[in-house]
C-alpha positions in Angstrom: 9.4 11.9 -7.6 7.0 9.0 -6.6 4.4 11.4 -5.4 4.4 13.3 -8.7 4.2 10.1 -10.7 1.3 9.0 -8.7 -0.5 12.4 -9.0 0.1 12.2 -12.9 -1.3 8.7 -12.9 -4.3 9.6 -10.9 -5.1 12.3 -13.6 -4.8 9.8 -16.2 -1.4 11.2 -17.5 0.2 7.7 -17.7 2.9 8.6 -20.0 4.0 11.5 -17.8 3.9 9.2 -14.7 6.1 6.8 -16.5 8.6 9.4 -17.6 8.8 10.6 -14.0 9.3 7.1 -12.7 11.8 6.3 -15.6 13.8 9.3 -14.5 13.6 8.1 -10.9 14.8 4.6 -12.0 18.2 5.9 -12.6 18.6 5.7 -8.8 19.9 2.3 -7.7 18.0 3.0 -4.3 14.7 3.4 -6.2 15.2 0.3 -8.3 15.3 -1.8 -5.2 12.4 0.1 -3.5 9.4 -2.1 -3.5 7.0 0.9 -3.4 8.6 2.4 -6.6 8.6 -0.9 -8.6 4.9 -1.5 -7.5 4.1 2.0 -8.6 5.7 1.5 -12.0 3.9 -1.8 -12.4 0.6 -0.3 -11.5 0.9 2.7 -13.8 1.7 0.2 -16.6 -1.3 -1.9 -15.7 -3.4 1.2 -15.5 -2.4 2.5 -19.0 -3.0 -1.0 -20.3 -1.9 -0.5 -23.8 -1.2 -4.0 -25.0 0.2 -2.8 -28.2 3.2 -1.5 -26.1 3.3 -4.6 -24.0 2.2 -2.8 -20.9 0.6 -5.8 -19.2 3.5 -8.0 -19.9 5.9 -5.6 -18.4 3.5 -4.9 -15.5 3.4 -8.8 -14.8 7.2 -8.9 -14.8 7.4 -5.9 -12.4 4.9 -7.4 -10.0 7.1 -10.6 -10.1 10.0 -8.3 -8.9 7.7 -6.9 -6.1 7.1 -10.6 -5.1 10.8 -11.2 -5.0 11.3 -8.1 -2.9 9.2 -9.6 -0.2 5.5 -8.9 -1.0 4.4 -12.4 -1.2 0.7 -11.6 -0.4 -2.3 -12.6 -2.1 -2.9 -9.2 -3.5 0.4 -9.0 -5.2 -0.4 -12.4 -6.6 -3.8 -11.1 -7.8 -2.0 -8.1 -9.6 0.0 -10.7 -11.6 -3.0 -12.8 -12.3 -5.1 -9.9 -13.7 -2.1 -8.6 -15.5 -2.2 -11.9 -17.4 -5.9 -11.5 -18.1 -5.5 -8.1 -19.5 -2.8 -9.4 -21.8 -5.6 -11.5 -23.5 -4.6 -14.7 -22.0 -7.9 -16.5 -22.1 -7.2 -18.5 -19.0 -5.1 -16.6 -16.6 -2.6 -19.1 -14.9 -4.4 -20.5 -11.9 -1.1 -21.8 -10.7 -0.3 -18.3 -9.6 -3.2 -18.6 -7.1 -3.1 -22.1 -5.8 -0.8 -21.2 -2.9 -3.9 -19.1 -1.7 -6.7 -21.8 -2.1 -7.4 -21.9 -5.8 -7.6 -25.1 -7.7 -7.1 -26.1 -11.4 -10.7 -27.2 -11.6 -12.0 -23.5 -11.1 -12.8 -20.9 -13.7 -10.6 -17.8 -13.7 -13.3 -15.8 -11.8 -13.9 -18.6 -9.3 -10.2 -18.8 -8.5 -10.0 -15.0 -8.0 -13.0 -15.1 -5.6 -11.6 -17.8 -3.5 -8.4 -15.9 -3.1 -10.2 -12.7 -2.3 -12.3 -14.3 0.3 -15.2 -12.5 2.2 -15.6 -8.7 2.0 -13.4 -7.1 4.7 -15.1 -4.7 7.1 -14.7 -0.9 6.5 -12.8 0.8 9.2 -11.6 4.2 10.0 -8.0 3.6 9.7 -6.1 3.9 6.5 -4.9 0.4 6.6 -8.5 -1.0 6.8 -9.7 1.4 4.1 -6.7 0.3 2.0 -7.6 -3.4 2.5 -11.2 -2.7 1.6 -10.1 -0.8 -1.6 -7.9 -3.6 -2.7 -10.7 -6.2 -2.3 -13.1 -3.9 -4.2 -10.6 -3.3 -7.0 -9.9 -7.1 -7.4 -13.6 -7.9 -7.1 -14.1 -5.5 -10.0 -11.4 -7.2 -11.9 -13.1 -10.5 -11.2 -16.4 -9.1 -12.5 -14.7 -8.2 -15.7 -13.4 -11.7 -16.1 -17.0 -13.0 -15.7 -18.1 -10.3 -18.4 -20.1 -8.3 -15.8 -19.2 -4.7 -16.7 -21.9 -3.1 -14.7 -20.9 -4.9 -11.4 -17.3 -4.2 -12.2 -18.1 -0.5 -12.4 -19.8 -0.6 -9.1 -17.0 -2.2 -7.4 -14.4 0.4 -9.0 -16.7 3.3 -8.1 -16.8 2.1 -4.5 -13.1 1.6 -4.4 -12.7 5.3 -5.7 -15.2 6.6 -3.3 -12.8 5.7 -0.4 -10.7 8.6 -1.4 -7.2 7.1 -1.0 -5.9 9.5 -3.6 -2.3 8.4 -3.2 -3.0 4.7 -3.2 -2.1 2.6 -6.2 -5.5 0.7 -6.0 -7.3 4.1 -6.3 -5.3 5.0 -9.3 -5.9 1.6 -11.0 -9.7 1.8 -10.0 -9.9 5.2 -11.8 -8.2 3.9 -14.9 -10.6 1.1 -15.1 -13.5 3.3 -14.9 -12.0 5.5 -17.6 -11.7 2.3 -19.7 -15.2 1.3 -19.0 -16.6 4.8 -19.9 -14.7 4.7 -23.2 -16.6 1.5 -24.2 
C-alpha cells in the first residue's frame, strides 16, 4: 500500500496517493508506523492545496512523526516549511532553536543555520538521501528568500539523485511542478 501511494505521489496523483494512504490508515499498525505517517504528511505537503488545509494537516502529521521518535532537524524543518506554505509570514523560529536558530534571525537565516554545510555526496543510499534532504530544504529556504531560480536548481539537483521511492524526491518533484506552473 505504501509503495503504491508513493508511486502515485511521484506521478503527481496526490489524491490517489492520499486515498491509498487513507485506505491503509484503517490498519492500527500503519497508524503507528512512522514511515506511513511521514508519507501521509509529505503527500499533503506536496499537494499543498491550502484551501483544503493540506499544509496545516501536514504540520500536525509531522508533529506525530516527532512524537513517534523522529526528533531530527529534518523533521523539524518539515514542520517549519509546512508553516511557511500555510502563508504564515514568519514561520515559528521556536521550532528550530533546539538546532541552533535564534529569534533574531530571518526565517531563511534560521533554516540555513539548521541545515548547516552541504553534505558530501556518497555512493550509499543513506548518504544520497541525506544530500537529497539538504538540497530539498535548501530549495525551500530559497523559496522563503524569494529566489525561485535558486530553489528550482536545488530541487532539480535533489530530483537528479534518482531516489524515486524517497519522500524528499517526491516533494522535490512537486515543488518543481508548482514552480513550472507559475
